[in-house]
Structure formats: structure tokens, C-alpha cells
C-alpha positions as CSV (number, residue, x, y, z in Angstrom):
1,M,111.6,62.4,74.2
2,L,108.6,60.1,74.9
3,T,106.2,62.9,74.1
4,L,107.8,63.5,70.8
5,G,107.6,59.8,70.1
6,I,103.8,59.9,70.9
7,F,103.4,62.8,68.5
8,A,105.5,61.2,65.8
9,A,103.6,57.9,66.1
10,S,100.3,59.7,65.8
11,F,101.6,61.5,62.7
12,A,102.7,58.2,61.1
13,L,99.4,56.6,62.0
14,H,97.5,59.4,60.2
15,I,99.6,58.8,57.1
16,V,98.9,55.1,57.2
17,G,95.2,55.7,57.7
18,G,95.0,58.2,54.8
19,A,97.1,56.0,52.5
20,T,94.9,52.9,53.1
21,D,91.6,54.8,53.0
22,Q,90.7,53.8,56.5
23,D,88.8,56.8,57.7
24,W,88.3,55.5,61.2
25,L,92.1,55.1,61.6
26,F,92.8,58.5,60.1
27,A,90.2,60.1,62.5
28,I,91.8,58.4,65.6
29,A,95.2,59.6,64.5
30,V,94.1,63.2,64.0
31,V,92.6,63.2,67.5
32,L,95.9,61.8,68.9
33,I,97.8,64.4,66.9
34,Y,95.8,67.3,68.4
35,A,95.9,65.8,71.9
36,S,99.7,65.3,71.9
37,A,100.3,68.7,70.2
38,T,98.1,70.8,72.4
39,G,99.2,69.1,75.6
40,F,102.8,68.7,74.6
41,A,104.3,70.6,77.6
42,G,101.9,69.1,80.1
43,I,102.4,65.5,78.8
44,A,106.2,66.0,78.8
45,A,106.3,67.4,82.3
46,W,104.0,64.7,83.6
47,L,105.9,61.8,82.0
48,S,109.3,63.2,83.1
49,G,108.2,64.0,86.6
50,R,109.4,67.6,86.4
51,S,107.7,70.2,88.4
52,S,105.8,73.1,86.8
53,G,107.8,75.7,88.7
54,A,107.8,79.3,87.5
55,G,110.7,80.2,85.2
56,D,111.4,76.6,84.1
57,L,113.2,76.9,80.8
58,V,112.6,73.3,79.9
59,L,108.9,73.7,80.4
60,L,108.9,76.8,78.2
61,C,110.8,74.9,75.4
62,W,108.2,72.1,75.6
63,G,105.5,74.7,75.4
64,L,107.0,76.3,72.3
65,T,107.3,72.9,70.7
66,G,103.7,72.2,71.4
67,V,102.7,75.6,69.9
68,A,104.7,74.8,66.8
69,F,103.1,71.3,66.4
70,T,99.6,72.7,67.1
71,T,100.1,75.5,64.6
72,A,101.1,72.9,62.0
73,A,98.0,70.8,62.8
74,L,95.8,73.9,62.4
75,W,97.5,74.8,59.2
76,A,96.8,71.3,57.8
77,A,93.2,71.4,59.0
78,N,92.8,74.8,57.2
79,G,93.6,73.2,53.8
80,R,97.4,73.8,54.2
81,A,96.8,77.5,54.1
82,F,98.2,80.0,56.5
83,A,95.7,82.2,58.4
84,W,96.2,84.9,61.0
85,W,94.3,83.0,63.7
86,E,96.4,79.8,63.6
87,L,99.3,80.9,65.8
88,P,97.2,82.8,68.4
89,L,94.8,79.8,68.6
90,A,97.7,77.4,69.0
91,I,99.1,79.5,71.9
92,V,95.7,79.4,73.6
93,L,95.2,75.7,73.0
94,E,98.7,74.8,74.2
95,T,98.4,77.0,77.3
96,A,94.9,75.7,78.2
97,V,95.5,71.9,77.6
98,S,99.0,71.8,79.1
99,G,97.9,74.0,81.9
100,G,95.0,71.7,82.6
101,L,97.3,68.7,82.6
102,L,99.8,70.4,85.0
103,F,96.9,71.4,87.3
104,A,95.6,67.8,87.3
105,R,99.0,66.5,88.0
106,R,99.5,68.8,90.9
107,R,96.0,68.1,92.1
108,T,96.4,64.3,92.0
109,A,99.8,64.6,93.8
110,A,98.2,66.6,96.5
111,I,95.4,64.1,96.9
112,A,97.9,61.2,96.9
113,G,100.0,63.0,99.6
114,R,97.0,63.2,101.9
115,G,96.4,59.5,101.6
116,A,93.0,60.0,99.9
117,V,92.3,58.1,96.7
């Protein structure tokens, strides 16, 4: 739920930045939109403390949500026009970013478990 809130707040911020002609605010909001969309599953798993175990239906649903949000962001960046590459790219981006976050989470947990900082 918190991850959805992060994405929604980023989306609202981009509307405010665009409506008030504050390009810097709009640019920050777009970066936040892409970061929260492409890493949706990884962020949600990290914030909830869930493991990234194989076959985790919840993680799959978070991933599909991230793919949908990423596809929508790519659609908007493409001038609100559908293109064949948006969905495949969204799948690749969600998998790469969320996978990287889940790897980093597992790696930091392993380091913390050994007592090393």
C-alpha cells in the first residue's frame, strides 16, 4: 500500500509541476514516477519485509502492477500513443529494477547477518 502511495504522490506532484509551469518540479516528479513504477515489486517487497521466494503470488501481483504503471509511463512519454515496444520494455524494466532491488535487499541482509557493515 505504501508503494502505491509513493507512486500516487509522484503522479500528483507531476500534475502540480505541470500545472504551475515549474519544470524542475515536473522533472523530479517524472523521475520519481519511473523509479516507483519500474521498481514497484522490489520496493513493495522491501518495505513489507516479504521474502523474494519463488512462486510468491503477492510478488507476482506487485510485478504486474509495476509493469502496468511502467507501460503507462512509457505511453505518456511516447506522446500518449501506443507502440509495440512499450509493454516488452516495461516488462524488462520492471524485472531489472525490481530484481536489482531484491538482490540488494538480500545482499544487505546477508552482510548484516555476518555482523559486517
